[in-house]
PDB file of N, CA, C and O in Angstrom, chain B, residues numbered from 101:
ATOM      1  N   MET B 101      11.405  19.006 -12.280  1.00  0.00           N
ATOM      2  CA  MET B 101      10.734  17.496 -12.885  1.00  0.00           C
ATOM      3  C   MET B 101       9.044  17.828 -12.839  1.00  0.00           C
ATOM      4  O   MET B 101       8.407  18.039 -11.807  1.00  0.00           O
ATOM      5  N   ALA B 102       8.596  17.817 -13.977  1.00  0.00           N
ATOM      6  CA  ALA B 102       7.079  17.858 -13.791  1.00  0.00           C
ATOM      7  C   ALA B 102       6.379  17.117 -12.884  1.00  0.00           C
ATOM      8  O   ALA B 102       6.906  16.031 -12.645  1.00  0.00           O
ATOM      9  N   GLU B 103       5.248  17.373 -12.234  1.00  0.00           N
ATOM     10  CA  GLU B 103       4.376  16.732 -11.724  1.00  0.00           C
ATOM     11  C   GLU B 103       3.357  16.061 -12.047  1.00  0.00           C
ATOM     12  O   GLU B 103       2.380  16.787 -12.226  1.00  0.00           O
ATOM     13  N   VAL B 104       3.111  14.662 -12.243  1.00  0.00           N
ATOM     14  CA  VAL B 104       2.134  14.162 -12.698  1.00  0.00           C
ATOM     15  C   VAL B 104       0.825  14.094 -11.927  1.00  0.00           C
ATOM     16  O   VAL B 104       0.732  13.604 -10.802  1.00  0.00           O
ATOM     17  N   VAL B 105      -0.344  14.714 -12.734  1.00  0.00           N
ATOM     18  CA  VAL B 105      -1.788  14.939 -12.249  1.00  0.00           C
ATOM     19  C   VAL B 105      -2.138  13.543 -12.284  1.00  0.00           C
ATOM     20  O   VAL B 105      -1.655  12.853 -13.181  1.00  0.00           O
ATOM     21  N   LEU B 106      -2.798  13.106 -11.555  1.00  0.00           N
ATOM     22  CA  LEU B 106      -3.940  11.936 -11.380  1.00  0.00           C
ATOM     23  C   LEU B 106      -5.378  12.444 -11.632  1.00  0.00           C
ATOM     24  O   LEU B 106      -5.863  13.509 -11.250  1.00  0.00           O
ATOM     25  N   GLU B 107      -5.917  11.530 -12.303  1.00  0.00           N
ATOM     26  CA  GLU B 107      -7.507  12.180 -11.813  1.00  0.00           C
ATOM     27  C   GLU B 107      -7.658  11.862 -10.576  1.00  0.00           C
ATOM     28  O   GLU B 107      -6.791  11.585  -9.747  1.00  0.00           O
ATOM     29  N   THR B 108      -9.091  11.918 -10.437  1.00  0.00           N
ATOM     30  CA  THR B 108     -10.012  11.781  -9.212  1.00  0.00           C
ATOM     31  C   THR B 108      -9.406  10.455  -8.957  1.00  0.00           C
ATOM     32  O   THR B 108      -8.693   9.839  -9.749  1.00  0.00           O
ATOM     33  N   PRO B 109      -9.798  10.038  -7.649  1.00  0.00           N
ATOM     34  CA  PRO B 109      -9.818   8.587  -7.143  1.00  0.00           C
ATOM     35  C   PRO B 109     -11.169   7.904  -7.755  1.00  0.00           C
ATOM     36  O   PRO B 109     -11.127   6.740  -8.153  1.00  0.00           O
ATOM     37  N   LEU B 110     -12.435   8.718  -7.816  1.00  0.00           N
ATOM     38  CA  LEU B 110     -13.831   8.437  -8.506  1.00  0.00           C
ATOM     39  C   LEU B 110     -13.332   8.091 -10.123  1.00  0.00           C
ATOM     40  O   LEU B 110     -13.382   6.969 -10.628  1.00  0.00           O
ATOM     41  N   GLN B 111     -12.912   9.154 -10.702  1.00  0.00           N
ATOM     42  CA  GLN B 111     -12.737   9.004 -11.670  1.00  0.00           C
ATOM     43  C   GLN B 111     -11.476   7.564 -12.480  1.00  0.00           C
ATOM     44  O   GLN B 111     -11.574   6.952 -13.544  1.00  0.00           O
ATOM     45  N   GLU B 112     -10.463   7.500 -11.428  1.00  0.00           N
ATOM     46  CA  GLU B 112      -9.608   6.456 -11.700  1.00  0.00           C
ATOM     47  C   GLU B 112     -10.400   5.143 -11.463  1.00  0.00           C
ATOM     48  O   GLU B 112      -9.924   4.158 -12.028  1.00  0.00           O
ATOM     49  N   ILE B 113     -11.567   4.946 -10.701  1.00  0.00           N
ATOM     50  CA  ILE B 113     -12.297   3.877 -10.151  1.00  0.00           C
ATOM     51  C   ILE B 113     -13.079   3.054 -10.998  1.00  0.00           C
ATOM     52  O   ILE B 113     -13.158   1.834 -11.144  1.00  0.00           O
ATOM     53  N   GLY B 114     -13.788   4.293 -11.663  1.00  0.00           N
ATOM     54  CA  GLY B 114     -14.250   4.153 -13.057  1.00  0.00           C
ATOM     55  C   GLY B 114     -13.480   3.388 -14.280  1.00  0.00           C
ATOM     56  O   GLY B 114     -13.931   2.457 -14.946  1.00  0.00           O
ATOM     57  N   ARG B 115     -12.230   4.006 -14.403  1.00  0.00           N
ATOM     58  CA  ARG B 115     -11.357   3.617 -15.293  1.00  0.00           C
ATOM     59  C   ARG B 115     -10.641   2.500 -15.256  1.00  0.00           C
ATOM     60  O   ARG B 115     -10.117   1.944 -16.222  1.00  0.00           O
ATOM     61  N   ALA B 116     -10.616   2.167 -14.129  1.00  0.00           N
ATOM     62  CA  ALA B 116      -9.870   0.857 -13.697  1.00  0.00           C
ATOM     63  C   ALA B 116     -10.816  -0.324 -13.736  1.00  0.00           C
ATOM     64  O   ALA B 116     -10.367  -1.461 -13.885  1.00  0.00           O
ATOM     65  N   ALA B 117     -12.396  -0.039 -13.576  1.00  0.00           N
ATOM     66  CA  ALA B 117     -13.356  -0.783 -13.390  1.00  0.00           C
ATOM     67  C   ALA B 117     -13.419  -1.243 -15.118  1.00  0.00           C
ATOM     68  O   ALA B 117     -13.350  -2.421 -15.468  1.00  0.00           O
ATOM     69  N   GLU B 118     -13.579   0.040 -16.195  1.00  0.00           N
ATOM     70  CA  GLU B 118     -13.631  -0.598 -17.392  1.00  0.00           C
ATOM     71  C   GLU B 118     -12.673  -1.239 -18.031  1.00  0.00           C
ATOM     72  O   GLU B 118     -12.889  -1.693 -19.155  1.00  0.00           O
ATOM     73  N   GLN B 119     -11.534  -1.368 -17.448  1.00  0.00           N
ATOM     74  CA  GLN B 119     -10.438  -2.209 -17.995  1.00  0.00           C
ATOM     75  C   GLN B 119     -10.458  -3.382 -17.516  1.00  0.00           C
ATOM     76  O   GLN B 119     -10.013  -4.280 -18.231  1.00  0.00           O
ATOM     77  N   VAL B 120     -10.819  -3.610 -16.587  1.00  0.00           N
ATOM     78  CA  VAL B 120     -10.883  -4.886 -15.709  1.00  0.00           C
ATOM     79  C   VAL B 120     -12.388  -5.786 -16.246  1.00  0.00           C
ATOM     80  O   VAL B 120     -12.420  -7.017 -16.259  1.00  0.00           O
ATOM     81  N   LEU B 121     -13.316  -5.097 -16.576  1.00  0.00           N
ATOM     82  CA  LEU B 121     -14.695  -5.447 -16.791  1.00  0.00           C
ATOM     83  C   LEU B 121     -14.833  -5.583 -18.664  1.00  0.00           C
ATOM     84  O   LEU B 121     -15.518  -6.345 -19.346  1.00  0.00           O
ATOM     85  N   GLY B 122     -14.144  -4.807 -18.944  1.00  0.00           N
ATOM     86  CA  GLY B 122     -13.974  -4.712 -20.315  1.00  0.00           C
ATOM     87  C   GLY B 122     -15.370  -4.362 -20.978  1.00  0.00           C
ATOM     88  O   GLY B 122     -15.954  -4.930 -21.902  1.00  0.00           O
ATOM     89  N   ARG B 123     -15.702  -3.340 -20.284  1.00  0.00           N
ATOM     90  CA  ARG B 123     -17.093  -2.704 -20.852  1.00  0.00           C
ATOM     91  C   ARG B 123     -17.159  -1.319 -20.115  1.00  0.00           C
ATOM     92  O   ARG B 123     -16.505  -1.224 -19.076  1.00  0.00           O
ATOM     93  N   PRO B 124     -17.952  -0.134 -20.587  1.00  0.00           N
ATOM     94  CA  PRO B 124     -17.978   0.845 -20.200  1.00  0.00           C
ATOM     95  C   PRO B 124     -19.032   0.976 -18.737  1.00  0.00           C
ATOM     96  O   PRO B 124     -20.027   0.271 -18.575  1.00  0.00           O
ATOM     97  N   VAL B 125     -18.717   1.676 -18.088  1.00  0.00           N
ATOM     98  CA  VAL B 125     -19.049   1.761 -16.419  1.00  0.00           C
ATOM     99  C   VAL B 125     -19.211   3.174 -16.360  1.00  0.00           C
ATOM    100  O   VAL B 125     -18.371   3.966 -16.787  1.00  0.00           O
ATOM    101  N   THR B 126     -20.561   3.570 -15.698  1.00  0.00           N
ATOM    102  CA  THR B 126     -20.848   5.045 -14.937  1.00  0.00           C
ATOM    103  C   THR B 126     -20.755   4.606 -13.275  1.00  0.00           C
ATOM    104  O   THR B 126     -21.330   3.706 -12.662  1.00  0.00           O
ATOM    105  N   VAL B 127     -19.712   5.711 -12.799  1.00  0.00           N
ATOM    106  CA  VAL B 127     -19.424   5.429 -11.569  1.00  0.00           C
ATOM    107  C   VAL B 127     -19.633   6.452 -10.745  1.00  0.00           C
ATOM    108  O   VAL B 127     -19.056   7.497 -11.045  1.00  0.00           O
ATOM    109  N   SER B 128     -20.452   6.443  -9.569  1.00  0.00           N
ATOM    110  CA  SER B 128     -20.783   7.670  -8.760  1.00  0.00           C
ATOM    111  C   SER B 128     -20.114   7.177  -7.442  1.00  0.00           C
ATOM    112  O   SER B 128     -19.421   6.169  -7.301  1.00  0.00           O
ATOM    113  N   THR B 129     -20.535   8.276  -6.328  1.00  0.00           N
ATOM    114  CA  THR B 129     -20.146   8.137  -5.031  1.00  0.00           C
ATOM    115  C   THR B 129     -21.126   7.220  -4.398  1.00  0.00           C
ATOM    116  O   THR B 129     -20.959   6.904  -3.220  1.00  0.00           O
ATOM    117  N   ASP B 130     -22.239   6.718  -5.148  1.00  0.00           N
ATOM    118  CA  ASP B 130     -23.358   5.973  -4.600  1.00  0.00           C
ATOM    119  C   ASP B 130     -23.287   4.426  -5.482  1.00  0.00           C
ATOM    120  O   ASP B 130     -24.025   3.485  -5.190  1.00  0.00           O
ATOM    121  N   THR B 131     -22.231   4.377  -6.628  1.00  0.00           N
ATOM    122  CA  THR B 131     -22.445   3.266  -6.805  1.00  0.00           C
ATOM    123  C   THR B 131     -21.820   2.008  -6.205  1.00  0.00           C
ATOM    124  O   THR B 131     -20.615   1.948  -5.959  1.00  0.00           O
ATOM    125  N   GLU B 132     -22.793   0.864  -5.943  1.00  0.00           N
ATOM    126  CA  GLU B 132     -22.284  -0.353  -5.143  1.00  0.00           C
ATOM    127  C   GLU B 132     -21.226  -1.123  -6.057  1.00  0.00           C
ATOM    128  O   GLU B 132     -21.665  -1.329  -7.189  1.00  0.00           O
ATOM    129  N   ILE B 133     -20.137  -1.522  -5.864  1.00  0.00           N
ATOM    130  CA  ILE B 133     -19.449  -2.100  -6.572  1.00  0.00           C
ATOM    131  C   ILE B 133     -20.053  -3.241  -7.022  1.00  0.00           C
ATOM    132  O   ILE B 133     -20.736  -3.267  -8.046  1.00  0.00           O
ATOM    133  N   ALA B 134     -19.841  -4.208  -6.305  1.00  0.00           N
ATOM    134  CA  ALA B 134     -20.649  -5.571  -6.262  1.00  0.00           C
ATOM    135  C   ALA B 134     -21.680  -5.490  -7.064  1.00  0.00           C
ATOM    136  O   ALA B 134     -21.562  -6.064  -8.147  1.00  0.00           O
ATOM    137  N   ARG B 135     -22.943  -4.778  -6.773  1.00  0.00           N
ATOM    138  CA  ARG B 135     -24.100  -4.838  -7.135  1.00  0.00           C
ATOM    139  C   ARG B 135     -24.446  -4.278  -8.433  1.00  0.00           C
ATOM    140  O   ARG B 135     -24.985  -4.934  -9.323  1.00  0.00           O
ATOM    141  N   ASP B 136     -24.031  -2.699  -8.549  1.00  0.00           N
ATOM    142  CA  ASP B 136     -24.187  -2.168  -9.626  1.00  0.00           C
ATOM    143  C   ASP B 136     -22.973  -2.425 -10.725  1.00  0.00           C
ATOM    144  O   ASP B 136     -23.203  -2.538 -11.929  1.00  0.00           O
ATOM    145  N   LEU B 137     -21.968  -2.483 -10.284  1.00  0.00           N
ATOM    146  CA  LEU B 137     -21.042  -2.872 -11.484  1.00  0.00           C
ATOM    147  C   LEU B 137     -21.200  -4.460 -11.672  1.00  0.00           C
ATOM    148  O   LEU B 137     -20.829  -4.813 -12.792  1.00  0.00           O
ATOM    149  N   SER B 138     -21.569  -5.300 -11.013  1.00  0.00           N
ATOM    150  CA  SER B 138     -21.675  -6.771 -11.170  1.00  0.00           C
ATOM    151  C   SER B 138     -20.211  -7.170 -11.204  1.00  0.00           C
ATOM    152  O   SER B 138     -19.865  -7.965 -12.079  1.00  0.00           O
ATOM    153  N   VAL B 139     -19.242  -6.665 -10.273  1.00  0.00           N
ATOM    154  CA  VAL B 139     -17.967  -7.381 -10.050  1.00  0.00           C
ATOM    155  C   VAL B 139     -17.968  -8.464  -8.985  1.00  0.00           C
ATOM    156  O   VAL B 139     -18.524  -8.349  -7.892  1.00  0.00           O
ATOM    157  N   ASP B 140     -17.308  -9.506  -9.396  1.00  0.00           N
ATOM    158  CA  ASP B 140     -17.250 -10.772  -8.377  1.00  0.00           C
ATOM    159  C   ASP B 140     -15.740 -10.284  -7.397  1.00  0.00           C
ATOM    160  O   ASP B 140     -15.287  -9.140  -7.357  1.00  0.00           O
ATOM    161  N   SER B 141     -15.376 -11.060  -6.934  1.00  0.00           N
ATOM    162  CA  SER B 141     -14.190 -10.970  -5.676  1.00  0.00           C
ATOM    163  C   SER B 141     -12.973 -10.965  -6.701  1.00  0.00           C
ATOM    164  O   SER B 141     -12.284  -9.949  -6.612  1.00  0.00           O
ATOM    165  N   ILE B 142     -12.586 -11.844  -7.610  1.00  0.00           N
ATOM    166  CA  ILE B 142     -11.690 -11.904  -8.686  1.00  0.00           C
ATOM    167  C   ILE B 142     -11.723 -10.106  -8.995  1.00  0.00           C
ATOM    168  O   ILE B 142     -11.086  -9.164  -8.523  1.00  0.00           O
ATOM    169  N   GLY B 143     -12.753 -10.219  -9.975  1.00  0.00           N
ATOM    170  CA  GLY B 143     -12.824  -8.796 -10.575  1.00  0.00           C
ATOM    171  C   GLY B 143     -12.190  -7.419  -9.252  1.00  0.00           C
ATOM    172  O   GLY B 143     -11.199  -6.690  -9.314  1.00  0.00           O
ATOM    173  N   LEU B 144     -13.092  -7.518  -8.352  1.00  0.00           N
ATOM    174  CA  LEU B 144     -12.667  -6.091  -7.335  1.00  0.00           C
ATOM    175  C   LEU B 144     -11.018  -6.312  -7.018  1.00  0.00           C
ATOM    176  O   LEU B 144     -10.210  -5.405  -7.218  1.00  0.00           O
ATOM    177  N   MET B 145     -10.691  -7.436  -6.576  1.00  0.00           N
ATOM    178  CA  MET B 145      -9.108  -7.657  -6.612  1.00  0.00           C
ATOM    179  C   MET B 145      -8.307  -7.107  -7.792  1.00  0.00           C
ATOM    180  O   MET B 145      -7.244  -6.506  -7.640  1.00  0.00           O
ATOM    181  N   ASN B 146      -8.723  -7.282  -8.660  1.00  0.00           N
ATOM    182  CA  ASN B 146      -7.918  -6.637 -10.089  1.00  0.00           C
ATOM    183  C   ASN B 146      -8.468  -5.132 -10.199  1.00  0.00           C
ATOM    184  O   ASN B 146      -7.710  -4.407 -10.844  1.00  0.00           O
ATOM    185  N   ILE B 147      -9.365  -4.648  -9.816  1.00  0.00           N
ATOM    186  CA  ILE B 147      -9.415  -3.265  -9.773  1.00  0.00           C
ATOM    187  C   ILE B 147      -8.457  -2.591  -8.684  1.00  0.00           C
ATOM    188  O   ILE B 147      -7.601  -1.726  -8.866  1.00  0.00           O
ATOM    189  N   VAL B 148      -8.841  -3.228  -7.503  1.00  0.00           N
ATOM    190  CA  VAL B 148      -8.105  -2.612  -6.474  1.00  0.00           C
ATOM    191  C   VAL B 148      -6.168  -2.733  -6.846  1.00  0.00           C
ATOM    192  O   VAL B 148      -5.285  -1.937  -6.526  1.00  0.00           O
ATOM    193  N   MET B 149      -6.078  -3.877  -7.517  1.00  0.00           N
ATOM    194  CA  MET B 149      -4.398  -3.684  -7.920  1.00  0.00           C
ATOM    195  C   MET B 149      -4.104  -2.911  -9.013  1.00  0.00           C
ATOM    196  O   MET B 149      -2.899  -2.761  -9.215  1.00  0.00           O
ATOM    197  N   ALA B 150      -4.879  -2.361  -9.798  1.00  0.00           N
ATOM    198  CA  ALA B 150      -5.131  -1.316 -10.628  1.00  0.00           C
ATOM    199  C   ALA B 150      -4.742   0.120 -10.228  1.00  0.00           C
ATOM    200  O   ALA B 150      -4.003   0.992 -10.685  1.00  0.00           O
ATOM    201  N   LEU B 151      -5.737  -0.048  -8.956  1.00  0.00           N
ATOM    202  CA  LEU B 151      -5.624   1.416  -8.079  1.00  0.00           C
ATOM    203  C   LEU B 151      -4.419   1.455  -7.540  1.00  0.00           C
ATOM    204  O   LEU B 151      -3.824   2.519  -7.709  1.00  0.00           O
ATOM    205  N   GLU B 152      -3.791   0.511  -6.855  1.00  0.00           N
ATOM    206  CA  GLU B 152      -2.835   0.841  -6.040  1.00  0.00           C
ATOM    207  C   GLU B 152      -1.455   0.870  -6.934  1.00  0.00           C
ATOM    208  O   GLU B 152      -0.355   1.195  -6.486  1.00  0.00           O
ATOM    209  N   ASP B 153      -1.717   0.485  -8.225  1.00  0.00           N
ATOM    210  CA  ASP B 153      -0.332   0.633  -9.071  1.00  0.00           C
ATOM    211  C   ASP B 153      -0.709   2.562  -9.688  1.00  0.00           C
ATOM    212  O   ASP B 153       0.124   3.430  -9.950  1.00  0.00           O
ATOM    213  N   ARG B 154      -1.776   2.626  -9.724  1.00  0.00           N
ATOM    214  CA  ARG B 154      -1.935   4.127 -10.144  1.00  0.00           C
ATOM    215  C   ARG B 154      -1.762   5.065  -9.260  1.00  0.00           C
ATOM    216  O   ARG B 154      -1.232   6.129  -9.578  1.00  0.00           O
ATOM    217  N   PHE B 155      -2.232   4.783  -7.880  1.00  0.00           N
ATOM    218  CA  PHE B 155      -1.861   5.746  -6.876  1.00  0.00           C
ATOM    219  C   PHE B 155      -0.500   5.308  -6.136  1.00  0.00           C
ATOM    220  O   PHE B 155       0.031   6.017  -5.282  1.00  0.00           O
ATOM    221  N   ASP B 156      -0.128   4.392  -6.444  1.00  0.00           N
ATOM    222  CA  ASP B 156       1.417   3.908  -5.960  1.00  0.00           C
ATOM    223  C   ASP B 156       0.965   3.683  -4.068  1.00  0.00           C
ATOM    224  O   ASP B 156       1.606   4.127  -3.116  1.00  0.00           O
ATOM    225  N   ILE B 157      -0.281   2.883  -4.029  1.00  0.00           N
ATOM    226  CA  ILE B 157      -0.501   2.704  -2.628  1.00  0.00           C
ATOM    227  C   ILE B 157      -0.673   1.134  -2.460  1.00  0.00           C
ATOM    228  O   ILE B 157      -0.776   0.362  -3.413  1.00  0.00           O
ATOM    229  N   SER B 158      -0.694   0.717  -0.959  1.00  0.00           N
ATOM    230  CA  SER B 158      -1.203  -0.432  -0.795  1.00  0.00           C
ATOM    231  C   SER B 158      -2.745  -0.213   0.183  1.00  0.00           C
ATOM    232  O   SER B 158      -3.006   0.375   1.232  1.00  0.00           O
ATOM    233  N   ILE B 159      -3.539  -1.032  -0.811  1.00  0.00           N
ATOM    234  CA  ILE B 159      -4.737  -0.994   0.130  1.00  0.00           C
ATOM    235  C   ILE B 159      -4.772  -2.101   1.014  1.00  0.00           C
ATOM    236  O   ILE B 159      -4.740  -3.155   0.379  1.00  0.00           O
ATOM    237  N   PRO B 160      -4.831  -2.276   2.380  1.00  0.00           N
ATOM    238  CA  PRO B 160      -5.145  -3.334   2.928  1.00  0.00           C
ATOM    239  C   PRO B 160      -6.550  -4.036   2.894  1.00  0.00           C
ATOM    240  O   PRO B 160      -7.617  -3.421   2.887  1.00  0.00           O
ATOM    241  N   LEU B 161      -6.401  -5.538   2.871  1.00  0.00           N
ATOM    242  CA  LEU B 161      -7.365  -6.202   2.489  1.00  0.00           C
ATOM    243  C   LEU B 161      -8.625  -6.274   3.923  1.00  0.00           C
ATOM    244  O   LEU B 161      -9.786  -6.670   3.819  1.00  0.00           O
ATOM    245  N   ASP B 162      -8.097  -5.878   4.901  1.00  0.00           N
ATOM    246  CA  ASP B 162      -9.292  -5.671   6.219  1.00  0.00           C
ATOM    247  C   ASP B 162      -9.882  -4.421   6.176  1.00  0.00           C
ATOM    248  O   ASP B 162     -10.929  -4.275   6.806  1.00  0.00           O
ATOM    249  N   ARG B 163      -9.309  -3.264   5.408  1.00  0.00           N
ATOM    250  CA  ARG B 163     -10.231  -2.039   4.657  1.00  0.00           C
ATOM    251  C   ARG B 163     -11.028  -2.382   4.008  1.00  0.00           C
ATOM    252  O   ARG B 163     -12.239  -2.303   4.215  1.00  0.00           O
ATOM    253  N   MET B 164     -10.200  -3.053   2.647  1.00  0.00           N
ATOM    254  CA  MET B 164     -11.459  -3.436   1.516  1.00  0.00           C
ATOM    255  C   MET B 164     -12.563  -4.044   1.952  1.00  0.00           C
ATOM    256  O   MET B 164     -13.507  -3.827   1.192  1.00  0.00           O
ATOM    257  N   ALA B 165     -12.868  -4.809   2.989  1.00  0.00           N
ATOM    258  CA  ALA B 165     -13.865  -5.780   3.582  1.00  0.00           C
ATOM    259  C   ALA B 165     -14.844  -4.827   4.054  1.00  0.00           C
ATOM    260  O   ALA B 165     -16.016  -5.171   4.210  1.00  0.00           O
ATOM    261  N   GLU B 166     -14.352  -3.377   4.348  1.00  0.00           N
ATOM    262  CA  GLU B 166     -15.658  -2.372   4.837  1.00  0.00           C
ATOM    263  C   GLU B 166     -16.072  -1.482   3.526  1.00  0.00           C
ATOM    264  O   GLU B 166     -16.841  -0.534   3.686  1.00  0.00           O
ATOM    265  N   VAL B 167     -15.698  -1.707   2.587  1.00  0.00           N
ATOM    266  CA  VAL B 167     -16.107  -0.859   1.222  1.00  0.00           C
ATOM    267  C   VAL B 167     -17.257  -1.629   0.437  1.00  0.00           C
ATOM    268  O   VAL B 167     -17.066  -2.783   0.052  1.00  0.00           O
ATOM    269  N   GLU B 168     -18.560  -0.905   0.190  1.00  0.00           N
ATOM    270  CA  GLU B 168     -19.313  -1.092  -0.289  1.00  0.00           C
ATOM    271  C   GLU B 168     -19.588  -0.442  -1.651  1.00  0.00           C
ATOM    272  O   GLU B 168     -20.109  -0.960  -2.639  1.00  0.00           O
ATOM    273  N   THR B 169     -19.105   0.860  -1.479  1.00  0.00           N
ATOM    274  CA  THR B 169     -19.621   2.046  -2.756  1.00  0.00           C
ATOM    275  C   THR B 169     -18.400   2.365  -3.394  1.00  0.00           C
ATOM    276  O   THR B 169     -17.385   2.153  -2.730  1.00  0.00           O
ATOM    277  N   ALA B 170     -18.260   2.863  -4.620  1.00  0.00           N
ATOM    278  CA  ALA B 170     -17.338   3.559  -5.174  1.00  0.00           C
ATOM    279  C   ALA B 170     -16.783   5.252  -4.080  1.00  0.00           C
ATOM    280  O   ALA B 170     -15.648   5.713  -3.966  1.00  0.00           O
ATOM    281  N   GLY B 171     -17.768   5.644  -3.621  1.00  0.00           N
ATOM    282  CA  GLY B 171     -17.677   6.680  -2.794  1.00  0.00           C
ATOM    283  C   GLY B 171     -16.647   6.048  -2.027  1.00  0.00           C
ATOM    284  O   GLY B 171     -15.501   6.264  -2.421  1.00  0.00           O
ATOM    285  N   GLN B 172     -16.838   5.081  -0.700  1.00  0.00           N
ATOM    286  CA  GLN B 172     -16.059   4.600  -0.040  1.00  0.00           C
ATOM    287  C   GLN B 172     -14.747   4.262  -0.620  1.00  0.00           C
ATOM    288  O   GLN B 172     -13.753   4.593   0.026  1.00  0.00           O
ATOM    289  N   LEU B 173     -14.590   3.620  -1.804  1.00  0.00           N
ATOM    290  CA  LEU B 173     -13.129   3.665  -2.182  1.00  0.00           C
ATOM    291  C   LEU B 173     -12.574   4.467  -2.405  1.00  0.00           C
ATOM    292  O   LEU B 173     -11.402   4.369  -2.041  1.00  0.00           O
ATOM    293  N   ALA B 174     -12.899   5.553  -3.000  1.00  0.00           N
ATOM    294  CA  ALA B 174     -12.449   7.039  -3.030  1.00  0.00           C
ATOM    295  C   ALA B 174     -11.846   7.575  -1.951  1.00  0.00           C
ATOM    296  O   ALA B 174     -10.730   8.087  -1.868  1.00  0.00           O
ATOM    297  N   ASP B 175     -12.754   7.400  -1.057  1.00  0.00           N
ATOM    298  CA  ASP B 175     -12.177   8.318   0.206  1.00  0.00           C
ATOM    299  C   ASP B 175     -11.059   7.249   0.951  1.00  0.00           C
ATOM    300  O   ASP B 175     -10.109   7.598   1.651  1.00  0.00           O
ATOM    301  N   LEU B 176     -11.459   5.813   0.587  1.00  0.00           N
ATOM    302  CA  LEU B 176     -10.119   5.175   1.392  1.00  0.00           C
ATOM    303  C   LEU B 176      -8.558   5.373   0.686  1.00  0.00           C
ATOM    304  O   LEU B 176      -7.480   5.311   1.275  1.00  0.00           O
ATOM    305  N   ILE B 177      -8.796   5.622  -0.724  1.00  0.00           N
ATOM    306  CA  ILE B 177      -7.581   6.118  -1.698  1.00  0.00           C
ATOM    307  C   ILE B 177      -7.204   7.034  -0.911  1.00  0.00           C
ATOM    308  O   ILE B 177      -6.085   6.905  -0.415  1.00  0.00           O
ATOM    309  N   GLU B 178      -8.078   8.312  -0.539  1.00  0.00           N
ATOM    310  CA  GLU B 178      -7.560   9.785  -0.170  1.00  0.00           C
ATOM    311  C   GLU B 178      -7.042   9.330   1.105  1.00  0.00           C
ATOM    312  O   GLU B 178      -5.961   9.671   1.586  1.00  0.00           O
ATOM    313  N   GLU B 179      -7.791   8.627   1.562  1.00  0.00           N
ATOM    314  CA  GLU B 179      -6.921   8.836   2.975  1.00  0.00           C
ATOM    315  C   GLU B 179      -5.479   7.985   3.316  1.00  0.00           C
ATOM    316  O   GLU B 179      -4.701   8.171   4.252  1.00  0.00           O
ATOM    317  N   LEU B 180      -5.421   7.120   2.362  1.00  0.00           N
ATOM    318  CA  LEU B 180      -4.127   6.208   2.092  1.00  0.00           C
ATOM    319  C   LEU B 180      -2.777   7.333   1.761  1.00  0.00           C
ATOM    320  O   LEU B 180      -1.693   7.445   2.335  1.00  0.00           O
ATOM    321  N   ARG B 181      -3.458   8.205   0.403  1.00  0.00           N
ATOM    322  CA  ARG B 181      -2.635   8.930  -0.351  1.00  0.00           C
ATOM    323  C   ARG B 181      -2.442  10.020   0.807  1.00  0.00           C
ATOM    324  O   ARG B 181      -1.262  10.363   0.891  1.00  0.00           O
ATOM    325  N   VAL B 182      -3.147  10.547   1.567  1.00  0.00           N
ATOM    326  CA  VAL B 182      -2.756  11.472   2.362  1.00  0.00           C
ATOM    327  C   VAL B 182      -1.703  10.924   3.302  1.00  0.00           C
ATOM    328  O   VAL B 182      -0.518  11.258   3.317  1.00  0.00           O
ATOM    329  N   ARG B 183      -2.285  10.053   4.068  1.00  0.00           N
ATOM    330  CA  ARG B 183      -1.402   9.156   4.930  1.00  0.00           C
ATOM    331  C   ARG B 183       0.036   9.205   4.635  1.00  0.00           C
ATOM    332  O   ARG B 183       0.864   9.719   5.388  1.00  0.00           O
ATOM    333  N   PHE B 184       0.336   8.568   3.348  1.00  0.00           N
ATOM    334  CA  PHE B 184       1.632   8.187   2.576  1.00  0.00           C
ATOM    335  C   PHE B 184       2.348   9.481   1.951  1.00  0.00           C
ATOM    336  O   PHE B 184       3.499   9.643   1.544  1.00  0.00           O
ATOM    337  N   LYS B 185       1.177  10.390   2.029  1.00  0.00           N
ATOM    338  CA  LYS B 185       2.016  11.747   1.005  1.00  0.00           C
ATOM    339  C   LYS B 185       2.194  11.327  -0.255  1.00  0.00           C
ATOM    340  O   LYS B 185       3.293  11.629  -0.718  1.00  0.00           O
ATOM    341  N   VAL B 186       1.400  10.669  -1.037  1.00  0.00           N
ATOM    342  CA  VAL B 186       1.635  10.196  -2.666  1.00  0.00           C
ATOM    343  C   VAL B 186       0.668  11.463  -3.214  1.00  0.00           C
ATOM    344  O   VAL B 186       0.474  11.616  -4.420  1.00  0.00           O
TER     345      VAL B 186
END
């Protein structure tokens, strides 16, 4: 069976944000999700759900409260992927 190759978490964050927001976005590790992307709490939850589906993980809400930048979110995704060996 062929292994599915996923984009990096940062690339997937950008892709999910574009889908949810319906416009092109540029995402770097320093991108502040709420301020730079103009994402409200509902938009953020939609992005998180898309990322959970894409990476087959569950991102705890208490951990999301600590996330401000796309880089922090990418690090959290990587941590969860390693922990659950996805």
